[in-house]
N, C-alpha and C positions, 0 to 999 in steps of 0.2 A: 427748609429743605422744600427741591420741588423733583419732578419726574421719578419715573421707577428708578428703585432698586434692583438688582441681581441676587438673591443669594439661593441658599442650599437649606429645603425642607425635610429633615427629618424624622419618623416614625419607628414603632417596633415594625414594622413592613414594608414600609416605604424608602425610598431616598430618593429625591429627584430637585432640579433644578429651576427657581418659580423666577417669574419678575414681581414685583410686591411692591404697588401704592404705599409710601410714608407716609401718606395721611388717613388711610384706612384704621382705626378704632382698632384696637383690641377682641371686641365683642363682633364687629364687623370680619378678623380677619381670621375668629375662629367658625366661623360660620363657611367663609371658603373654604379654609382645612376642615373639616367635616369628612365632605366628598371625599379628596383628596386622600385621606390617612384612615379613613374609617373609624372616628372616634366623634363620640358627642361632642357637641358643641360644650352642653355645661361636665362634660369629663375631662376636659381640654385640660392638661398642665404646661406651659410652653412656657421654656427658657432661652434664651440669647445667645447662646458661646461666639465665641471669636473667631473660629474657625474651623473649615476641613482637617486641618491637622492642628489646631490649637483647639482644644476642647475646652477651654477655659470661659463660663461663665460669667457673660457679661452684665446678665438681665434679666428679672424674672417677671414677665407680661402677666401679674396678674392683676391688671386695675381696667377692669373694660372696657372703661369711658375713656383710659388715657389712648392720644393716638401712638402711633409706633416709632412715628420720630423724635417723642418725645425719649425711648427710651434710646436713642441712639443712634439707632439703626443704622449701619451701612452695607455697601456694595461684596460680597460674599462670605458674609454672614451666617449662621447658621441659625437657624427655626426649631428646635428639638421640639418636639411634641410627647408626650407622654399621656398612658390613661389611668386615668384616676380607678377606674371600676372596670379594671382590666376580665373579672370574674360577670359579671356580665352581658361581655360583647366577645369577639373573635380575635381579639389582637392580641397578637406574633402568635395566634394561632396557624397563620396562612403561610407560614414557612417553617413550622412543624410538619415532617412529612409522614412524621413517625406513628400519628395519627390516621394516616390511609392505609385506607384495605386494598394490600397490593392485588391484583390478578394475575396468578399462576399456570404452570398449564404444566404436566407431565411430561415428558420423554416421547414418553409412548404419545398422551394425546394430540400432543404437538404434532408428530409424525400421521397419524390418521386425517390428520386435519386436510385440506383443500383450496385453501384461502390462507395459508403460508408463504411465505418465501419460500423456504423447504422444497414445496410442493410446485411453488414457481420454479424450480430450478431442476427441478426432474422435468417438468413438464418438458421445458424449453431447451433439457440436457444440456446444463452449462456448470460450469467449474467438474468439480468429480462425477459429475453426473454424465462429461458430454461422453459425448462416443470417439475413442482412440482410432487415430488416422493410421491405415495400413503402415504406414514407417514407422509411426510406436512402436504396433503391435510386434515388427521383424526387428525390434531396435535390436544391433549388433552391440557387441562387447567390443572395447578400446584395444583395439588394433596397436601389438608392441613391434611394428617393422617400421626398421627409415631407412631412406630412401642412400643407398651405396651399400646397403649391405651383399653377405652373397645368400645365397639362397638355391633350396631345392625344389621343387615342384611338381609334386603328385600326378602321375599318370596313371590315364587310366590300361595303359600299356607292360603286360610283364613284364619286368625287369630293363625299364625303359627308364631311366636318369634326366631327367629335366635341369640341370642348372644353369646360374645365370645370377646376376644383377641384377637388384629393387632398385629400378630407376622414377617408379612414382607411386606414392603412397595417400590415397581421397578418394572425394565423391567425382564422378564422371557424366557428362549428360549422354550416355546411353545407356545408362541405368541406375537402379539402386540401391543406397548406400555407397562401401567403402571400395573400392580396386585397388588390387596392386600391379602397377607395370612393370614387368621383368620384361630385360637383355637377355635373351639367350647365350649358352655360350656358341652352338649349335641354330641351323635355321629349323627350330623347331617352333619359329612362332604362327601369327597372321599377318601381325604389321610393320610399320617402320617407329611405334611409338604412337602413332596418328589412328582417329576410330571418326566415321562421319565427319572429317572435314577439320576435328577440333584434334590439334598437337597436346601432347599430354607428356612427351619426352622421346627423345631424339636415338632412332643407332641402325640399322641397315633393312634392310625391306625382310621381312621373313624372320628375322631376327626377337621382334618386341611380339610380347601378346598380355593381356588382362586378365588376372585371375581374382580367383576372391579369396581373401587373406587365410580360410581355415585349410587351402590346398599349399599353401608356402611355409618351407620350414627354413628358418633362419640360423647360420651359423658357417661352419667354416668348413664347406664346402668348396676346394679346389677345382679348378677347369680337369673338367675329365683327360688322359692321355688318352691316345688312338691306339687298341691296341690288335697288329697285323701281327698275322701268322707269315712263317715264314717266307711262305711261295706270294703274301700281300706285300714285301715289303719291296719296295722300291731302292 
């Protein structure tokens, strides 16, 4: 047998792939395994397993003078190393986290420190500590108004009812938040559905206007009939 073999070395605390010279003696192998497994050469119990998926024991390396090839060592077999005296070493303790003393802080202590992630977020106004934008502060409730609905618009002039049809609902370039575009039944408006060169809907000049949703009442609002006095009738 010549050349190196690829094998797995497994112990209570380690599991790794290694290249092994089959001409090594068991004694030489133990010397090489000591720094890998942390198990003293004098306390090593070595067995050869068939493979990673088949833990059948092929041989026990119980003669320090024998070469590894004597035991029929092949590629991808497992060299399993156990500790004959684990009480005298740290074998098996490296993965026992129950013996590790945990560092703990109360919520109050954590909040009082200035070297934590929480303190960093507070200083840099990140996440829930960020300053709300003006848009967020003035966030409007959902608007239950749809284009095509008949409506009446609240007027500052007593007795004046401005009725019309909703033609647009949404954000605009001329103001923040949601706006409602109205085509009035009469020329109560200020535009033809466009503002500052941006068109949102089309209507006759002075019949269009944009108002905030809270001023709009949607419902069954028919066009108002003109009420002439007798002497005004034609």
